[in-house]
N, CA, C and O atoms as CSV, one atom per row, in Angstrom:
chain,resi,resn,atom,element,x,y,z
A,1,MET,N,N,-28.146,32.797,35.750
A,1,MET,CA,C,-28.281,33.649,34.596
A,1,MET,C,C,-29.691,34.285,34.663
A,1,MET,O,O,-30.727,33.622,34.718
A,2,ASP,N,N,-29.631,35.581,34.655
A,2,ASP,CA,C,-30.834,36.370,34.829
A,2,ASP,C,C,-31.868,36.078,33.680
A,2,ASP,O,O,-33.074,36.050,33.926
A,3,SER,N,N,-31.402,35.877,32.513
A,3,SER,CA,C,-32.294,35.572,31.347
A,3,SER,C,C,-33.174,34.320,31.679
A,3,SER,O,O,-34.390,34.328,31.488
A,4,PHE,N,N,-32.534,33.301,32.159
A,4,PHE,CA,C,-33.308,32.112,32.509
A,4,PHE,C,C,-34.032,32.249,33.778
A,4,PHE,O,O,-35.064,31.600,33.948
A,5,ALA,N,N,-33.616,32.977,34.616
A,5,ALA,CA,C,-34.372,33.198,35.900
A,5,ALA,C,C,-35.675,33.888,35.582
A,5,ALA,O,O,-36.727,33.535,36.115
A,6,ALA,N,N,-35.598,34.911,34.676
A,6,ALA,CA,C,-36.837,35.556,34.247
A,6,ALA,C,C,-37.804,34.617,33.499
A,6,ALA,O,O,-39.024,34.722,33.620
A,7,PHE,N,N,-37.224,33.719,32.741
A,7,PHE,CA,C,-37.983,32.722,32.012
A,7,PHE,C,C,-38.748,31.807,32.974
A,7,PHE,O,O,-39.923,31.515,32.756
A,8,LEU,N,N,-38.083,31.364,34.022
A,8,LEU,CA,C,-38.667,30.425,35.020
A,8,LEU,C,C,-39.631,31.167,36.024
A,8,LEU,O,O,-40.561,30.577,36.574
A,9,ASP,N,N,-39.354,32.473,36.220
A,9,ASP,CA,C,-40.150,33.161,37.213
A,9,ASP,C,C,-41.590,33.192,36.940
A,9,ASP,O,O,-42.015,33.510,35.830
A,10,GLY,N,N,-42.395,32.856,37.969
A,10,GLY,CA,C,-43.787,32.897,37.901
A,10,GLY,C,C,-44.467,31.836,37.067
A,10,GLY,O,O,-45.686,31.848,36.892
A,11,SER,N,N,-43.666,30.917,36.552
A,11,SER,CA,C,-44.263,29.849,35.722
A,11,SER,C,C,-44.181,28.619,36.445
A,11,SER,O,O,-43.422,28.504,37.406
A,12,LYS,N,N,-44.970,27.626,36.013
A,12,LYS,CA,C,-45.038,26.306,36.694
A,12,LYS,C,C,-44.312,25.321,35.706
A,12,LYS,O,O,-44.875,24.908,34.693
A,13,PHE,N,N,-43.078,24.981,36.043
A,13,PHE,CA,C,-42.331,24.023,35.281
A,13,PHE,C,C,-42.223,22.777,36.071
A,13,PHE,O,O,-42.306,22.798,37.299
A,14,SER,N,N,-42.029,21.626,35.351
A,14,SER,CA,C,-41.817,20.300,36.025
A,14,SER,C,C,-40.377,20.233,36.464
A,14,SER,O,O,-39.533,21.017,36.027
A,15,ALA,N,N,-40.115,19.295,37.324
A,15,ALA,CA,C,-38.773,19.107,37.794
A,15,ALA,C,C,-37.810,18.750,36.647
A,15,ALA,O,O,-36.630,19.092,36.727
A,16,THR,N,N,-38.274,18.075,35.589
A,16,THR,CA,C,-37.491,17.712,34.430
A,16,THR,C,C,-37.144,19.003,33.664
A,16,THR,O,O,-36.009,19.162,33.215
A,17,GLN,N,N,-38.085,19.899,33.515
A,17,GLN,CA,C,-37.844,21.097,32.830
A,17,GLN,C,C,-36.866,22.045,33.580
A,17,GLN,O,O,-36.005,22.681,32.971
A,18,ILE,N,N,-37.031,22.115,34.925
A,18,ILE,CA,C,-36.111,22.880,35.738
A,18,ILE,C,C,-34.675,22.322,35.704
A,18,ILE,O,O,-33.697,23.069,35.666
A,19,ARG,N,N,-34.591,21.042,35.717
A,19,ARG,CA,C,-33.363,20.282,35.688
A,19,ARG,C,C,-32.643,20.652,34.329
A,19,ARG,O,O,-31.460,20.989,34.284
A,20,PHE,N,N,-33.409,20.564,33.310
A,20,PHE,CA,C,-32.899,20.921,31.943
A,20,PHE,C,C,-32.277,22.328,31.845
A,20,PHE,O,O,-31.154,22.523,31.382
A,21,ILE,N,N,-33.098,23.304,32.320
A,21,ILE,CA,C,-32.660,24.666,32.408
A,21,ILE,C,C,-31.420,24.849,33.262
A,21,ILE,O,O,-30.542,25.650,32.940
A,22,THR,N,N,-31.354,24.075,34.387
A,22,THR,CA,C,-30.164,24.171,35.250
A,22,THR,C,C,-28.918,23.651,34.517
A,22,THR,O,O,-27.826,24.180,34.724
A,23,LEU,N,N,-29.064,22.609,33.650
A,23,LEU,CA,C,-27.954,22.203,32.903
A,23,LEU,C,C,-27.445,23.317,31.943
A,23,LEU,O,O,-26.237,23.494,31.782
A,24,ILE,N,N,-28.382,24.059,31.312
A,24,ILE,CA,C,-28.005,25.092,30.452
A,24,ILE,C,C,-27.332,26.164,31.273
A,24,ILE,O,O,-26.290,26.636,30.819
A,25,ILE,N,N,-27.767,26.579,32.350
A,25,ILE,CA,C,-27.173,27.625,33.196
A,25,ILE,C,C,-25.758,27.128,33.594
A,25,ILE,O,O,-24.797,27.894,33.523
A,26,ASP,N,N,-25.637,25.904,33.995
A,26,ASP,CA,C,-24.276,25.429,34.377
A,26,ASP,C,C,-23.263,25.564,33.246
A,26,ASP,O,O,-22.098,25.897,33.459
A,27,GLU,N,N,-23.766,25.286,31.995
A,27,GLU,CA,C,-22.822,25.353,30.904
A,27,GLU,C,C,-22.472,26.775,30.603
A,27,GLU,O,O,-21.315,27.105,30.343
A,28,LEU,N,N,-23.517,27.655,30.639
A,28,LEU,CA,C,-23.313,29.049,30.434
A,28,LEU,C,C,-22.385,29.582,31.427
A,28,LEU,O,O,-21.514,30.373,31.065
A,29,THR,N,N,-22.495,29.203,32.702
A,29,THR,CA,C,-21.617,29.688,33.772
A,29,THR,C,C,-20.148,29.277,33.530
A,29,THR,O,O,-19.192,30.025,33.737
A,30,ALA,N,N,-20.067,28.026,33.075
A,30,ALA,CA,C,-18.681,27.502,32.827
A,30,ALA,C,C,-17.976,28.123,31.562
A,30,ALA,O,O,-16.788,28.445,31.550
A,31,ASN,N,N,-18.834,28.253,30.504
A,31,ASN,CA,C,-18.200,28.639,29.211
A,31,ASN,C,C,-18.510,30.020,28.697
A,31,ASN,O,O,-17.880,30.493,27.751
A,32,GLY,N,N,-19.508,30.692,29.332
A,32,GLY,CA,C,-19.866,32.083,28.936
A,32,GLY,C,C,-20.885,32.157,27.763
A,32,GLY,O,O,-21.580,33.156,27.575
A,33,MET,N,N,-20.936,31.054,26.991
A,33,MET,CA,C,-21.930,31.027,25.922
A,33,MET,C,C,-22.176,29.553,25.626
A,33,MET,O,O,-21.524,28.644,26.140
A,34,MET,N,N,-23.227,29.382,24.705
A,34,MET,CA,C,-23.636,28.056,24.434
A,34,MET,C,C,-24.457,28.098,23.069
A,34,MET,O,O,-25.451,28.817,22.961
A,35,GLU,N,N,-24.031,27.361,22.121
A,35,GLU,CA,C,-24.729,27.329,20.818
A,35,GLU,C,C,-26.030,26.549,20.991
A,35,GLU,O,O,-26.011,25.511,21.652
A,36,PRO,N,N,-27.139,26.983,20.442
A,36,PRO,CA,C,-28.425,26.257,20.585
A,36,PRO,C,C,-28.341,24.789,20.084
A,36,PRO,O,O,-29.063,23.921,20.573
A,37,ALA,N,N,-27.468,24.539,19.127
A,37,ALA,CA,C,-27.320,23.115,18.644
A,37,ALA,C,C,-26.903,22.179,19.791
A,37,ALA,O,O,-27.204,20.987,19.732
A,38,ARG,N,N,-26.235,22.670,20.808
A,38,ARG,CA,C,-25.875,21.874,21.920
A,38,ARG,C,C,-27.115,21.231,22.665
A,38,ARG,O,O,-27.000,20.230,23.371
A,39,LEU,N,N,-28.241,21.853,22.461
A,39,LEU,CA,C,-29.450,21.301,23.074
A,39,LEU,C,C,-29.774,19.909,22.574
A,39,LEU,O,O,-30.557,19.183,23.187
A,40,PHE,N,N,-29.146,19.527,21.417
A,40,PHE,CA,C,-29.403,18.190,20.765
A,40,PHE,C,C,-28.228,17.290,20.986
A,40,PHE,O,O,-28.087,16.302,20.266
A,41,GLU,N,N,-27.362,17.577,21.957
A,41,GLU,CA,C,-26.261,16.736,22.347
A,41,GLU,C,C,-26.355,16.346,23.847
A,41,GLU,O,O,-27.147,16.889,24.617
A,42,SER,N,N,-25.512,15.390,24.194
A,42,SER,CA,C,-25.385,15.053,25.614
A,42,SER,C,C,-24.790,16.221,26.393
A,42,SER,O,O,-23.895,16.874,25.855
A,43,PRO,N,N,-25.184,16.517,27.532
A,43,PRO,CA,C,-26.030,15.781,28.454
A,43,PRO,C,C,-27.555,16.227,28.310
A,43,PRO,O,O,-28.394,15.756,29.077
A,44,TYR,N,N,-27.884,17.098,27.365
A,44,TYR,CA,C,-29.261,17.556,27.214
A,44,TYR,C,C,-30.183,16.466,26.698
A,44,TYR,O,O,-31.280,16.298,27.231
A,45,VAL,N,N,-29.769,15.708,25.662
A,45,VAL,CA,C,-30.634,14.707,25.142
A,45,VAL,C,C,-30.783,13.561,26.124
A,45,VAL,O,O,-31.727,12.778,26.016
A,46,ASP,N,N,-29.881,13.448,27.070
A,46,ASP,CA,C,-29.991,12.408,28.140
A,46,ASP,C,C,-31.174,12.699,29.037
A,46,ASP,O,O,-31.663,11.804,29.727
A,47,GLN,N,N,-31.654,13.968,29.039
A,47,GLN,CA,C,-32.813,14.329,29.786
A,47,GLN,C,C,-34.110,14.165,28.944
A,47,GLN,O,O,-35.212,14.012,29.470
A,48,GLY,N,N,-33.922,14.205,27.702
A,48,GLY,CA,C,-35.064,14.152,26.734
A,48,GLY,C,C,-34.800,15.249,25.720
A,48,GLY,O,O,-33.864,16.027,25.898
A,49,HIS,N,N,-35.576,15.335,24.685
A,49,HIS,CA,C,-35.356,16.307,23.610
A,49,HIS,C,C,-35.972,17.592,24.051
A,49,HIS,O,O,-37.119,17.624,24.497
A,50,ALA,N,N,-35.206,18.673,23.929
A,50,ALA,CA,C,-35.682,20.009,24.397
A,50,ALA,C,C,-36.962,20.418,23.775
A,50,ALA,O,O,-37.805,20.976,24.477
A,51,ASP,N,N,-37.179,20.191,22.527
A,51,ASP,CA,C,-38.424,20.620,21.797
A,51,ASP,C,C,-39.623,19.722,22.272
A,51,ASP,O,O,-40.766,20.084,21.994
A,52,VAL,N,N,-39.420,18.638,22.933
A,52,VAL,CA,C,-40.395,17.791,23.499
A,52,VAL,C,C,-40.617,18.194,24.917
A,52,VAL,O,O,-41.779,18.290,25.312
A,53,ILE,N,N,-39.660,18.430,25.693
A,53,ILE,CA,C,-39.699,18.845,27.107
A,53,ILE,C,C,-40.358,20.274,27.155
A,53,ILE,O,O,-41.141,20.561,28.061
A,54,PHE,N,N,-40.046,21.108,26.220
A,54,PHE,CA,C,-40.612,22.448,26.231
A,54,PHE,C,C,-41.378,22.718,24.853
A,54,PHE,O,O,-40.956,23.523,24.022
A,55,PRO,N,N,-42.463,22.020,24.704
A,55,PRO,CA,C,-43.124,22.136,23.353
A,55,PRO,C,C,-43.587,23.504,23.054
A,55,PRO,O,O,-43.624,23.858,21.875
A,56,ALA,N,N,-43.946,24.318,24.000
A,56,ALA,CA,C,-44.434,25.650,23.755
A,56,ALA,C,C,-43.328,26.746,23.979
A,56,ALA,O,O,-43.490,27.898,23.578
A,57,ASP,N,N,-42.239,26.346,24.616
A,57,ASP,CA,C,-41.197,27.359,24.949
A,57,ASP,C,C,-39.838,27.096,24.356
A,57,ASP,O,O,-38.879,27.755,24.759
A,58,PHE,N,N,-39.690,26.157,23.405
A,58,PHE,CA,C,-38.450,25.811,22.867
A,58,PHE,C,C,-37.848,27.108,22.156
A,58,PHE,O,O,-36.692,27.467,22.382
A,59,ASP,N,N,-38.607,27.719,21.375
A,59,ASP,CA,C,-38.145,28.901,20.658
A,59,ASP,C,C,-37.632,30.021,21.599
A,59,ASP,O,O,-36.681,30.736,21.282
A,60,ILE,N,N,-38.266,30.135,22.703
A,60,ILE,CA,C,-37.889,31.125,23.786
A,60,ILE,C,C,-36.445,30.760,24.272
A,60,ILE,O,O,-35.562,31.616,24.329
A,61,ILE,N,N,-36.250,29.483,24.610
A,61,ILE,CA,C,-34.943,29.018,25.109
A,61,ILE,C,C,-33.865,29.315,24.014
A,61,ILE,O,O,-32.807,29.852,24.340
A,62,VAL,N,N,-34.124,28.977,22.742
A,62,VAL,CA,C,-33.159,29.244,21.692
A,62,VAL,C,C,-32.872,30.723,21.583
A,62,VAL,O,O,-31.717,31.114,21.412
A,63,ASN,N,N,-33.876,31.541,21.676
A,63,ASN,CA,C,-33.693,33.027,21.604
A,63,ASN,C,C,-32.882,33.582,22.785
A,63,ASN,O,O,-32.066,34.489,22.622
A,64,ILE,N,N,-33.127,33.014,23.980
A,64,ILE,CA,C,-32.345,33.425,25.189
A,64,ILE,C,C,-30.844,33.023,24.904
A,64,ILE,O,O,-29.944,33.830,25.139
A,65,LEU,N,N,-30.592,31.795,24.405
A,65,LEU,CA,C,-29.198,31.430,24.167
A,65,LEU,C,C,-28.586,32.408,23.124
A,65,LEU,O,O,-27.463,32.874,23.314
A,66,ARG,N,N,-29.306,32.716,22.043
A,66,ARG,CA,C,-28.790,33.531,21.017
A,66,ARG,C,C,-28.486,34.898,21.623
A,66,ARG,O,O,-27.417,35.443,21.350
A,67,ASP,N,N,-29.349,35.462,22.409
A,67,ASP,CA,C,-29.168,36.717,23.128
A,67,ASP,C,C,-27.864,36.725,23.966
A,67,ASP,O,O,-27.035,37.624,23.826
A,68,VAL,N,N,-27.703,35.706,24.837
A,68,VAL,CA,C,-26.589,35.483,25.677
A,68,VAL,C,C,-25.313,35.523,24.805
A,68,VAL,O,O,-24.391,36.292,25.076
A,69,ASN,N,N,-25.281,34.680,23.755
A,69,ASN,CA,C,-24.161,34.548,22.820
A,69,ASN,C,C,-23.834,36.021,22.294
A,69,ASN,O,O,-22.698,36.493,22.337
A,70,ALA,N,N,-24.895,36.663,21.817
A,70,ALA,CA,C,-24.613,38.020,21.175
A,70,ALA,C,C,-24.019,38.978,22.122
A,70,ALA,O,O,-23.293,39.881,21.706
A,71,ASN,N,N,-24.289,38.831,23.386
A,71,ASN,CA,C,-23.812,39.741,24.390
A,71,ASN,C,C,-22.516,39.289,25.143
A,71,ASN,O,O,-21.968,40.023,25.964
A,72,ALA,N,N,-22.066,38.072,24.829
A,72,ALA,CA,C,-20.874,37.516,25.424
A,72,ALA,C,C,-19.615,38.121,24.839
A,72,ALA,O,O,-19.544,38.303,23.624
A,73,ARG,N,N,-18.654,38.429,25.621
A,73,ARG,CA,C,-17.424,39.034,25.137
A,73,ARG,C,C,-16.337,37.855,25.204
A,73,ARG,O,O,-16.270,37.048,26.131
A,74,PRO,N,N,-15.575,37.875,24.189
A,74,PRO,CA,C,-14.432,36.856,24.254
A,74,PRO,C,C,-13.490,37.230,25.425
A,74,PRO,O,O,-13.395,38.399,25.800
A,75,GLN,N,N,-12.825,36.262,25.971
A,75,GLN,CA,C,-11.873,36.495,27.045
A,75,GLN,C,C,-10.828,37.415,26.641
A,75,GLN,O,O,-10.271,37.235,25.558
A,76,GLY,N,N,-10.501,38.382,27.393
A,76,GLY,CA,C,-9.432,39.247,27.060
A,76,GLY,C,C,-9.946,40.478,26.301
A,76,GLY,O,O,-9.160,41.378,26.005
A,77,ALA,N,N,-11.262,40.540,25.975
A,77,ALA,CA,C,-11.750,41.724,25.274
A,77,ALA,C,C,-12.044,42.766,26.334
A,77,ALA,O,O,-12.409,42.459,27.469
A,78,ALA,N,N,-11.872,44.012,25.917
A,78,ALA,CA,C,-12.069,45.151,26.851
A,78,ALA,C,C,-13.609,45.488,26.875
A,78,ALA,O,O,-14.030,46.404,27.582
């Protein structure tokens, strides 16, 4: 996902943070969208709480998800 690639680009994130973002990307790839509330469910909380893993960037992640959701088209839509 380009939105998360831009987020990670040029920044120094830990392996835990990158793994967390990879989980998000995997879900977005599989489903096309993801509600931010999912960040507080498994498998995400199994890695730790998003707002703790990304104390300064949590709002950015939520905004990226909202943007992806806003631009997602339902299957079958033209």
